[in-house]
C-alpha positions as CSV (number, residue, x, y, z in Angstrom):
1,M,0.3,26.3,18.2
2,S,-2.2,23.5,18.3
3,A,-2.1,20.4,20.5
4,P,0.0,17.4,19.4
5,P,-1.8,14.7,17.3
6,T,-3.4,11.8,19.1
7,A,-2.1,8.2,18.7
8,E,-5.0,7.5,16.3
9,Q,-4.0,10.5,14.2
10,I,-0.4,9.4,14.0
11,E,-1.6,5.9,13.0
12,M,-3.7,7.5,10.2
13,L,-0.7,9.6,9.1
14,L,1.6,6.6,8.9
15,N,-1.0,4.5,7.1
16,F,-1.7,7.2,4.6
17,L,2.0,7.8,3.9
18,Q,2.6,4.1,3.6
19,E,0.1,4.0,0.8
20,H,1.6,7.2,-0.8
21,Q,5.3,6.7,-0.4
22,D,6.2,9.2,-3.2
23,L,4.5,11.9,-1.1
24,A,6.3,10.8,2.0
25,R,9.6,10.8,0.2
26,G,9.1,14.1,-1.6
27,H,9.3,12.5,-5.1
28,L,6.4,14.3,-6.7
29,R,8.2,17.3,-8.0
30,D,7.1,17.8,-11.6
31,V,4.1,20.0,-12.6
32,S,1.5,17.3,-12.3
33,G,3.3,16.0,-9.2
34,R,2.9,19.4,-7.4
35,A,-0.9,19.3,-8.0
36,Q,-1.0,15.7,-6.8
37,T,1.1,16.6,-3.7
38,R,-1.3,19.4,-2.9
39,D,-4.4,17.1,-3.3
40,L,-2.8,14.3,-1.2
41,W,-1.8,16.6,1.6
42,L,-5.3,18.0,1.6
43,D,-6.8,14.5,1.8
44,L,-4.3,13.6,4.6
45,A,-5.3,16.8,6.6
46,N,-9.0,16.0,6.1
47,N,-8.6,12.4,7.2
48,G,-6.4,13.4,10.2
49,N,-8.9,16.0,11.3
50,A,-11.8,13.6,11.0
51,C,-10.1,11.2,13.4
52,G,-10.9,13.4,16.4
53,G,-8.2,15.0,18.5
54,T,-6.4,18.1,17.3
55,V,-7.5,19.9,14.1
56,K,-4.5,21.0,11.9
57,A,-4.1,22.8,8.6
58,V,-2.2,21.2,5.8
59,K,1.0,23.1,6.7
60,Q,0.7,21.8,10.3
61,W,0.3,18.2,9.1
62,Q,3.4,18.6,6.9
63,R,5.3,19.9,10.0
64,V,4.1,16.9,12.0
65,W,5.5,14.6,9.3
66,A,8.8,16.5,9.1
67,D,9.2,16.4,12.9
68,R,8.5,12.7,13.0
69,K,11.0,12.0,10.3
70,Y,13.6,14.0,12.1
71,L,13.1,12.1,15.3
72,A,13.1,8.7,13.6
73,K,16.4,9.7,11.8
74,K,17.9,10.8,15.0
75,A,16.9,7.6,16.8
76,A,18.3,5.5,14.0
77,S,21.6,7.4,14.0
78,A,22.0,7.1,17.8
79,S,21.3,3.4,17.6
80,R,23.8,2.9,14.8
81,Q,26.5,5.0,16.6
82,S,26.0,3.1,19.8
83,A,26.2,-0.3,18.0
84,S,29.4,0.7,16.3
85,A,31.1,2.2,19.3
86,T,34.3,0.6,20.5
87,G,34.6,-1.0,23.9
88,G,32.1,-3.8,23.6
89,G,29.2,-4.3,25.8
90,P,25.5,-3.7,25.1
91,S,24.2,-0.7,23.1
92,T,23.6,2.4,25.2
93,A,21.1,3.9,22.9
94,P,17.4,3.6,23.7
95,P,15.6,1.1,21.5
96,I,14.0,2.4,18.3
97,S,10.2,2.7,18.8
98,D,7.7,0.9,16.5
99,T,6.6,4.3,15.2
100,D,10.1,5.2,14.3
101,R,10.6,1.8,12.6
102,R,7.5,2.4,10.5
103,I,8.8,5.8,9.5
104,I,12.2,4.4,8.5
105,S,10.3,1.7,6.5
106,I,8.2,4.3,4.7
107,M,11.2,6.4,3.8
108,G,13.0,3.4,2.4
109,E,16.4,1.8,2.5
110,G,19.2,4.1,3.5
111,F,17.1,6.6,5.3
112,G,19.0,8.0,8.2
113,S,22.3,6.4,7.1
114,Q,25.4,8.4,6.1
115,Q,25.3,9.1,2.4
116,V,29.0,8.3,1.6
117,E,28.4,7.5,-2.1
118,G,27.3,11.1,-2.7
119,R,30.7,12.5,-1.9
120,V,33.1,13.5,-4.6
121,P,36.9,13.4,-3.9
122,A,38.5,16.8,-3.9
123,F,40.4,17.6,-7.0
124,Y,39.5,14.3,-8.7
125,P,39.1,15.7,-12.2
126,L,42.4,17.6,-12.0
127,F,44.2,14.6,-10.6
128,F,42.7,12.4,-13.3
129,I,43.8,14.9,-16.0
130,L,47.3,15.3,-14.7
131,F,48.1,11.7,-14.0
132,S,46.1,9.7,-16.6
133,G,47.6,8.4,-19.8
């Protein structure tokens, strides 16, 4: 296990992924996209390692990004839950860090929020067939 990345390396990671949001969001999935993904992660790893600090392989940089996304999503969720809690009063969740805000911005609108529109009502097709017309 290597040391955690420095603040300069995290800044480089966020700047790189801000420029390449399709990579950050995992949208490069077709044949040409996979090659582009591989090349971009290699560029990111080379840039990150050139910053000084810890030296990481591509897989380790991918893990840093996955871990950072997880923590940002968790912070956003805690903030949202605290804000919507009953009882009034100030939020009890710690404030969202600037780094977490940048990650949420990179990932786009809806990142970390509940995906309600993706749910399908149980038995909807059967209900529709039985009671329509």
